[in-house]
C-alpha positions as CSV (number, residue, x, y, z in Angstrom):
1,M,111.0,95.1,104.4
2,I,109.5,98.1,102.5
3,E,106.2,97.6,100.7
4,V,104.7,100.1,98.2
5,T,101.5,99.8,96.1
6,G,101.5,102.1,93.1
7,E,100.6,102.6,89.5
8,G,102.7,101.3,86.6
9,R,102.7,102.5,83.1
10,E,99.5,103.6,81.4
11,I,98.7,102.0,78.0
12,T,96.4,103.7,75.6
13,A,94.6,101.5,72.9
14,G,92.0,103.3,70.8
15,G,89.5,104.8,73.1
16,L,90.6,102.8,76.1
17,S,93.2,103.6,78.8
18,I,94.7,100.7,80.7
19,R,96.5,101.4,84.0
20,T,98.4,98.7,85.9
21,I,98.4,98.6,89.7
22,I,101.5,96.9,91.2
23,R,102.9,96.1,94.6
24,A,106.7,96.3,95.1
25,E,108.5,94.9,98.1
26,A,112.2,95.6,98.8
27,M,114.4,94.1,101.4
28,I,117.4,96.3,102.4
29,G,120.4,94.6,104.0
30,P,123.4,95.8,105.9
31,G,125.0,98.9,104.5
32,D,121.7,99.9,102.8
33,K,122.3,97.4,100.1
34,L,119.3,96.0,98.2
35,V,119.0,92.3,99.1
36,S,115.8,91.5,97.1
37,L,113.1,93.2,95.1
38,R,109.8,91.7,94.2
39,I,107.3,93.4,91.9
40,E,103.9,91.8,91.3
41,P,100.9,93.0,89.3
42,L,97.7,93.3,91.3
43,A,95.1,94.6,88.9
44,L,94.2,96.6,85.8
45,I,92.0,99.6,85.6
46,V,90.4,99.9,82.2
47,S,88.8,103.3,81.4
48,S,86.8,104.6,78.5
49,D,85.0,107.9,78.1
50,E,81.9,106.4,79.8
51,R,83.1,103.7,82.2
52,R,85.9,102.2,84.4
53,W,86.4,98.6,85.1
54,A,88.8,96.8,87.5
55,I,90.3,93.5,86.5
56,S,92.0,91.5,89.2
57,I,95.3,89.8,88.3
58,D,96.1,88.2,91.7
59,G,92.7,86.6,92.1
60,E,91.5,88.8,95.0
61,P,88.2,90.7,94.7
62,V,88.8,94.3,93.6
63,D,86.9,97.4,92.6
64,V,88.1,100.7,91.0
65,E,87.6,102.9,94.0
66,S,89.5,100.7,96.4
67,L,92.4,100.5,93.9
68,L,92.5,104.2,93.5
69,D,92.5,104.6,97.3
70,M,95.5,102.2,97.5
71,I,97.7,104.3,95.2
72,S,96.8,107.7,96.4
């Protein structure tokens, strides 16, 4: 099982930037063939010129700094 946490596409709306944080899990079988792939959204980071907010999608507590640490 391979698990990676990363950033999805960035969406820009007016003066806001919305970044999606996702977790991807892949299971590789015999012959290096992909057996299963699961991608789940974890959170959103919403940014303006003045502030950044973290919005949890999976129900777990989250803050912007811990999200940025997860993807770097």
